[in-house]
C-alpha positions as CSV (number, residue, x, y, z in Angstrom):
1,M,-7.2,12.2,14.9
2,I,-5.5,9.2,13.4
3,M,-3.5,9.6,10.1
4,Y,-2.9,6.6,8.1
5,T,0.4,6.5,5.7
6,C,1.4,5.3,2.5
7,A,4.7,3.6,3.1
8,V,6.0,4.6,-0.3
9,C,5.0,8.1,-0.2
10,Y,6.2,8.4,3.4
11,D,9.7,7.4,1.9
12,H,9.7,9.9,-0.9
13,C,7.4,12.6,0.2
14,S,6.5,12.3,4.2
15,E,5.1,15.7,4.5
16,A,2.3,15.0,2.0
17,C,1.5,11.3,2.5
18,C,-0.9,11.4,5.6
19,R,-4.6,10.2,5.1
20,V,-7.6,10.3,7.7
21,D,-9.5,7.9,5.8
22,R,-7.8,4.4,6.1
23,N,-9.9,3.2,3.1
24,E,-7.6,5.3,0.8
25,L,-4.8,2.8,1.6
26,R,-4.6,-0.9,1.1
27,V,-2.3,-3.8,2.8
28,L,-0.2,-5.6,0.6
29,P,0.8,-9.3,1.0
30,N,4.2,-8.1,2.7
31,G,2.3,-5.9,5.1
32,Q,3.1,-2.8,3.6
33,W,0.5,0.1,3.4
34,V,0.0,1.8,-0.1
35,C,-2.2,4.4,-1.6
36,E,-3.8,3.6,-5.1
37,G,-1.2,5.5,-7.0
38,C,1.7,3.8,-5.3
39,F,-0.2,0.3,-5.7
40,D,0.1,0.8,-9.6
41,E,3.7,1.0,-9.3
42,T,4.2,-2.1,-6.9
43,P,6.8,-4.8,-8.3
44,N,5.2,-7.9,-9.4
45,E,7.4,-9.9,-7.0
46,I,5.2,-8.3,-4.0
47,F,2.1,-10.3,-5.5
48,G,4.4,-13.6,-5.8
49,L,4.8,-13.0,-9.7
50,P,8.0,-13.0,-11.7
51,A,9.6,-9.7,-12.3
52,D,8.7,-9.9,-15.9
53,Y,5.1,-11.0,-15.7
54,D,3.0,-9.2,-18.2
55,G,-0.3,-10.6,-17.7
56,D,-3.3,-9.7,-14.9
57,R,-2.1,-8.4,-11.6
58,P,-4.1,-8.5,-8.4
59,R,-6.6,-5.3,-8.5
60,W,-6.7,-2.6,-5.8
61,S,-9.9,-3.9,-4.6
62,D,-8.5,-7.4,-4.1
63,F,-6.7,-6.0,-0.8
64,K,-8.2,-5.0,2.4
65,A,-7.8,-1.6,4.1
66,P,-5.6,-1.1,7.0
67,P,-7.1,-2.0,10.3
68,E,-8.2,0.9,12.6
69,H,-6.3,2.3,15.5
70,V,-3.0,0.2,15.0
71,P,0.5,1.2,13.8
72,A,1.6,0.3,10.5
73,A,4.0,-2.8,10.3
74,T,7.8,-2.2,10.5
75,N,9.7,-3.8,7.6
């Protein structure tokens, strides 16, 4: 069985972060894999926006799921 891991969850709660469905994660522009909950907390700078930006941000559906059968990118 292959497990997919949200990078933020892994850093804060590694024993509870694994998912068997890669579609429960998205790949951010910096290569980091995140779950939907952590996506909502992603800093604006990751999307190339100013830190104090208060407009529309990219949506969860704008990003792709991680590829199958590959390790997460190391940052």
